[in-house]
C-alpha positions as CSV (number, residue, x, y, z in Angstrom):
1,X,-9.8,-2.2,18.8
2,X,-6.5,-2.6,20.6
3,X,-3.7,-3.5,18.3
4,X,-2.9,-6.5,20.5
5,X,-6.0,-8.3,19.6
6,X,-5.4,-7.9,15.8
7,X,-1.8,-9.1,16.4
8,X,-2.9,-12.2,18.3
9,X,-5.4,-13.2,15.6
10,X,-2.7,-12.6,13.0
11,X,-0.1,-14.7,15.0
12,X,-2.5,-17.6,14.9
13,X,-2.9,-17.3,11.1
14,X,0.8,-17.2,10.6
15,X,1.3,-20.3,12.9
16,X,-1.2,-22.2,10.8
17,X,0.4,-21.3,7.4
18,X,3.9,-22.1,8.5
19,X,2.7,-25.4,10.0
20,X,0.9,-26.5,6.9
21,X,4.2,-26.3,4.9
22,X,5.4,-29.5,6.4
23,X,2.5,-31.5,4.8
24,X,4.2,-31.0,1.5
25,X,7.1,-33.1,2.8
26,X,5.0,-36.1,4.0
27,X,4.6,-37.7,0.7
28,X,8.4,-38.1,0.5
29,X,8.3,-40.3,3.5
30,X,5.7,-42.5,1.7
31,X,7.8,-42.6,-1.4
32,X,10.8,-43.8,0.5
33,X,8.9,-46.3,2.7
34,X,10.0,-49.4,0.8
35,X,13.5,-48.3,0.1
36,X,15.2,-45.4,1.9
37,X,18.4,-44.1,0.2
38,X,20.2,-40.9,0.0
39,X,19.8,-40.7,-3.7
40,X,15.9,-41.0,-3.3
41,X,15.8,-38.2,-0.8
42,X,18.0,-36.0,-3.0
43,X,15.7,-36.5,-5.9
44,X,13.1,-34.6,-3.8
45,X,15.3,-31.5,-3.6
46,X,12.7,-29.1,-5.0
47,X,10.4,-30.0,-2.1
48,X,13.1,-29.3,0.6
49,X,14.2,-26.1,-1.2
50,X,10.6,-24.8,-1.5
51,X,9.9,-25.7,2.1
52,X,13.0,-23.9,3.4
53,X,12.3,-20.6,1.4
54,X,8.7,-20.6,2.3
55,X,9.3,-21.3,6.0
56,X,11.8,-18.4,6.2
57,X,9.6,-16.2,4.2
58,X,6.5,-16.8,6.5
59,X,8.7,-16.5,9.6
60,X,10.3,-13.2,8.5
61,X,6.8,-11.9,7.4
62,X,5.6,-12.6,11.0
63,X,8.6,-10.6,12.4
64,X,7.8,-7.7,10.2
65,X,4.2,-7.9,10.9
66,X,4.8,-7.7,14.6
67,X,7.0,-4.7,14.0
68,X,4.4,-2.9,12.1
69,X,1.6,-3.4,14.5
70,X,3.9,-2.5,17.5
71,X,4.0,1.1,16.1
72,X,0.3,1.8,17.0
73,X,-1.7,1.1,20.1
74,X,-5.0,0.6,18.3
75,X,-6.5,-0.3,14.9
76,X,-9.5,0.7,13.0
77,X,-11.7,-1.1,10.5
78,X,-9.5,-0.1,7.4
79,X,-6.4,-1.6,9.1
80,X,-8.4,-4.8,9.8
81,X,-9.5,-5.1,6.2
82,X,-6.0,-4.4,4.9
83,X,-4.7,-7.0,7.4
84,X,-7.2,-9.6,6.3
85,X,-6.1,-9.2,2.7
86,X,-2.6,-9.5,3.7
87,X,-3.3,-12.8,5.8
88,X,-5.2,-14.1,2.8
89,X,-2.0,-14.1,0.8
90,X,0.0,-15.6,3.7
91,X,-2.1,-18.7,4.1
92,X,-1.9,-19.2,0.4
93,X,1.8,-19.7,0.4
94,X,1.6,-23.5,1.0
95,X,-0.2,-23.9,-2.3
96,X,2.6,-22.5,-4.6
97,X,5.1,-24.2,-2.5
98,X,3.4,-27.5,-3.1
99,X,3.4,-26.7,-6.9
100,X,7.1,-25.9,-6.9
101,X,7.9,-29.1,-4.9
102,X,6.1,-31.1,-7.4
103,X,7.0,-29.5,-10.6
104,X,10.5,-27.7,-10.3
105,X,12.8,-30.1,-12.0
106,X,15.7,-29.7,-14.4
107,X,14.3,-31.8,-17.1
108,X,13.4,-30.1,-20.3
109,X,10.0,-32.0,-20.5
110,X,8.9,-30.4,-17.3
111,X,10.1,-26.9,-18.2
112,X,6.5,-25.6,-18.9
113,X,5.1,-27.0,-15.6
114,X,8.2,-25.6,-13.6
115,X,7.5,-22.2,-15.2
116,X,4.0,-22.2,-14.2
117,X,4.9,-23.3,-10.6
118,X,7.5,-20.6,-10.2
119,X,5.4,-17.9,-11.7
120,X,2.4,-18.8,-9.4
121,X,4.8,-18.6,-6.4
122,X,6.0,-15.2,-7.5
123,X,2.5,-13.9,-8.0
124,X,1.5,-14.9,-4.5
125,X,4.6,-13.2,-3.1
126,X,3.8,-10.0,-5.0
127,X,0.3,-9.9,-3.7
128,X,1.6,-10.3,-0.1
129,X,4.2,-7.6,-0.7
130,X,1.7,-5.2,-2.0
131,X,-0.5,-6.1,1.1
132,X,2.5,-5.2,3.4
133,X,3.2,-1.9,1.6
134,X,-0.4,-0.9,1.7
135,X,-0.7,-1.6,5.5
136,X,2.6,0.0,6.4
137,X,1.7,3.2,4.3
138,X,-1.7,3.5,6.0
139,X,-0.3,3.1,9.4
140,X,2.4,5.7,8.7
141,X,-0.3,8.2,7.3
142,X,-2.7,7.8,10.2
143,X,-0.3,7.9,13.2
144,X,-2.4,10.1,15.5
145,X,-5.7,8.3,14.8
146,X,-4.1,5.0,15.6
147,X,-2.3,6.0,18.7
148,X,1.2,5.9,17.4
149,X,3.8,5.0,20.1
150,X,6.3,7.4,18.5
151,X,5.9,9.9,15.6
152,X,7.1,9.0,12.1
153,X,8.1,12.3,10.7
154,X,9.8,11.3,7.5
155,X,8.8,7.7,6.7
156,X,9.5,7.9,3.0
157,X,13.0,6.3,3.1
158,X,11.7,3.6,5.6
159,X,8.8,2.9,3.3
160,X,11.1,2.7,0.3
161,X,13.5,0.2,2.1
162,X,10.5,-1.9,3.2
163,X,8.7,-2.0,-0.1
164,X,11.7,-2.6,-2.3
165,X,10.9,-6.2,-2.3
166,X,8.0,-5.5,-4.6
167,X,10.3,-4.8,-7.4
168,X,12.3,-7.9,-6.4
169,X,9.3,-10.2,-6.6
170,X,8.3,-8.7,-9.8
171,X,11.8,-9.4,-11.3
172,X,11.8,-12.9,-9.8
173,X,8.4,-13.6,-11.4
174,X,9.6,-12.3,-14.8
175,X,12.8,-14.4,-14.4
176,X,10.6,-17.5,-13.8
177,X,9.3,-17.3,-17.4
178,X,12.9,-18.1,-18.5
179,X,14.5,-20.0,-15.6
180,X,12.4,-21.3,-12.7
181,X,15.5,-22.2,-10.5
182,X,16.9,-18.7,-10.9
183,X,13.5,-17.2,-9.9
184,X,13.5,-19.4,-6.8
185,X,17.0,-18.2,-5.9
186,X,15.8,-14.6,-6.2
187,X,12.8,-15.3,-3.9
188,X,15.2,-16.9,-1.4
189,X,17.5,-13.9,-1.5
190,X,14.5,-11.6,-0.9
191,X,13.7,-13.5,2.2
192,X,17.2,-12.8,3.4
193,X,16.8,-9.1,2.6
194,X,13.7,-8.9,4.7
195,X,15.4,-10.7,7.4
196,X,17.2,-7.4,8.2
197,X,15.4,-4.6,9.9
198,X,13.8,-2.1,7.6
199,X,11.1,-0.9,9.7
200,X,11.6,1.0,13.0
201,X,12.0,-1.2,16.1
202,X,9.3,-1.4,18.7
203,X,9.5,1.8,20.9
204,X,10.0,-0.2,24.1
205,X,7.5,0.6,26.9
206,X,7.0,4.2,26.1
207,X,3.1,4.7,25.7
208,X,1.6,7.0,23.4
209,X,-2.0,8.1,22.9
210,X,-1.3,9.4,19.3
211,X,-2.2,13.0,20.1
212,X,1.2,14.5,21.3
213,X,4.8,13.6,20.9
214,X,8.0,15.1,22.5
215,X,10.0,17.5,20.5
216,X,12.7,15.0,20.1
217,X,10.5,12.3,18.7
218,X,12.4,9.8,16.7
219,X,12.5,10.4,13.0
220,X,12.2,7.2,11.1
221,X,13.9,7.5,7.7
C-alpha cells in the first residue's frame, strides 16, 4: 500500500482526537451561564491546562507521524498494525484529559483522585510513546522493503533522541504518585521536547524505490 493512504487515514484520526478535546471545555460554559466572572473561569484552570497540553501533544504527534511516514514510499501489513495500535492510544488522549480537568485540584481531599487522573494520563502517554518507538524502529530496520526515500545508515542516535520521551513519561507517571501538578508539568515539557525535530526531515522530492541509494546517501544519526 502507498504510504500516502496510510498517512491520510491517520490524519483523519488525529483530526478527530484533537477536536474532541474541546468537548471537555463545554461544561465550563454551562457552569458560568448564570454568572460569568473571571474568578469562576480561573477555578477551572485544570481544564484549560489539560486542554493546552493535550492539544499541543496531539499536534506535535501528528507532525512527527508525518515525518516518519514521509521516510518511506509504501507500507506493509506490519506497519499498518503498528500504526493502528499507535492511533488507538492517540484517540484515547481526550479520556485522561477529561479526568485531569475534573480532578486535578490543589485540595488535600482530592489528592487521591488527582493522582489517579495524572497517573492515567501518564500511562496513556507511555503507551503512545512505545507505539511511536516501535513504528520508527520497524521503519528504520526495513528501509529497502518499504521503499525508503533515503537510506538511514546509522539510525541509533536518531532513535535514541526520538524515544527519549519514553523515560520522560515514565518519570512523569511516577512523579504523579506524589505530585499530580508536577507530573502534568513534566508532560508539558515533553510536548515541548518533541516540538523540536528529532527525526530526519522529509527528503524533498527525491524519489526512491528502496533498492539502491547513492554513495553519499544521508546518514541520519
